[in-house]
C-alpha positions in Angstrom: 25.0 -45.5 -51.6 25.7 -46.0 -47.9 23.7 -45.3 -44.7 25.1 -41.8 -44.6 24.1 -41.0 -47.8 20.2 -42.0 -47.3 20.0 -40.2 -43.8 21.4 -37.3 -45.7 18.6 -37.5 -48.2 15.8 -38.3 -45.6 17.0 -35.2 -43.8 16.8 -32.9 -47.1 13.6 -34.4 -47.8 12.6 -33.3 -44.2 13.8 -30.1 -44.6 12.1 -29.6 -47.9 8.7 -31.0 -46.2 9.7 -28.6 -43.1 10.0 -25.3 -45.2 6.7 -26.3 -47.4 5.0 -26.7 -44.0 6.1 -23.3 -42.7 5.7 -21.7 -45.9 2.2 -22.1 -46.0 1.1 -19.8 -42.7 4.0 -17.6 -43.7 1.8 -16.8 -46.9 -1.7 -16.8 -44.9 0.3 -14.1 -42.7 1.2 -12.1 -45.7 -2.3 -11.8 -47.0 -3.3 -10.9 -43.4 -0.7 -8.0 -43.5 -2.0 -7.2 -47.2 -5.5 -6.9 -45.7 -4.6 -5.1 -43.0 -2.7 -2.2 -44.8 -5.6 -1.7 -47.2 -7.9 -1.2 -43.9 -5.6 1.2 -42.5 -5.6 2.9 -45.9 -9.2 2.8 -46.0 -9.8 4.1 -42.6 -7.4 6.7 -43.2 -9.3 8.1 -46.4 -12.5 8.2 -44.5 -10.9 9.5 -41.2 -9.4 12.5 -42.9 -12.6 14.4 -44.3 -14.2 13.9 -40.7 -11.4 15.5 -39.2 -11.3 18.4 -41.7 -15.3 18.7 -40.9 -14.6 18.4 -37.0 -12.0 21.4 -37.3 -14.9 23.8 -39.4 -17.2 22.6 -36.7 -14.7 23.8 -33.9 -14.1 26.8 -35.6 -17.6 27.6 -36.4 -18.5 27.2 -32.7 -15.3 29.4 -31.7 -17.3 32.2 -33.9 -20.3 31.7 -32.2 -18.8 31.4 -28.8 -17.1 35.1 -29.4 -20.7 36.1 -30.3 -22.1 35.0 -27.2 -19.1 36.7 -25.3 -20.1 39.8 -27.2 -23.8 39.6 -26.3 -23.0 38.7 -22.4 -20.8 41.8 -22.1 -23.2 44.1 -23.8 -25.8 42.4 -21.3 -23.6 43.1 -18.6 -22.7 46.8 -19.2 -26.9 47.2 -20.0 -27.3 45.9 -16.6 -24.9 48.3 -15.2 -26.2 51.0 -16.7 -29.6 50.0 -15.5 -28.2 49.9 -12.1 -26.9 53.3 -12.4 -30.3 54.8 -13.8 -32.1 53.3 -10.8 -29.9 54.6 -8.2 -30.0 58.0 -10.0 -34.0 58.0 -10.3 -33.9 56.8 -6.5 -31.9 59.5 -5.1 -33.2 62.3 -7.3 -37.1 61.2 -6.9 -36.5 59.1 -3.9 -35.9 61.7 -1.2 -38.4 64.6 -2.4 -41.4 61.7 -2.2 -40.0 60.7 1.2 -40.3 64.3 2.2 -43.7 64.9 0.3 -45.0 61.7 2.0 -43.7 63.0 5.5 -45.3 66.0 5.1 -48.7 64.6 3.8 -48.7 62.3 6.9 -48.0 65.3 8.9 -51.2 67.3 7.6 -53.3 64.2 8.1 -52.1 64.0 11.5 -52.9 67.9 12.1 -56.2 67.6 10.4 -57.1 64.6 12.6 -56.3 66.4 15.9 -58.2 69.1 14.8 -61.3 67.5 14.4 
């Protein structure tokens, strides 16, 4: 065995030691990746029912908003009808009441002058 053979053996042993030294972190990284994969699976399995429930809640909320919209539309129509009736009553009853009020005022004034 000459010096070159010994240097080759030392280099080979150093390379094996380096591979063994780097294999430990690689194995640990593999375990971390496995744990991360399991965590993602678990989060996904819990998140899907929550998303489904949120979609159902939004659908129910939209149905309630449609009902509120119908109620609001009906209230606006009732308000318009009440306004129309008020205008009609005012025009029908208001004019004669003003005339009666003016007539009664004139009669009272007439009787006051007569006294």
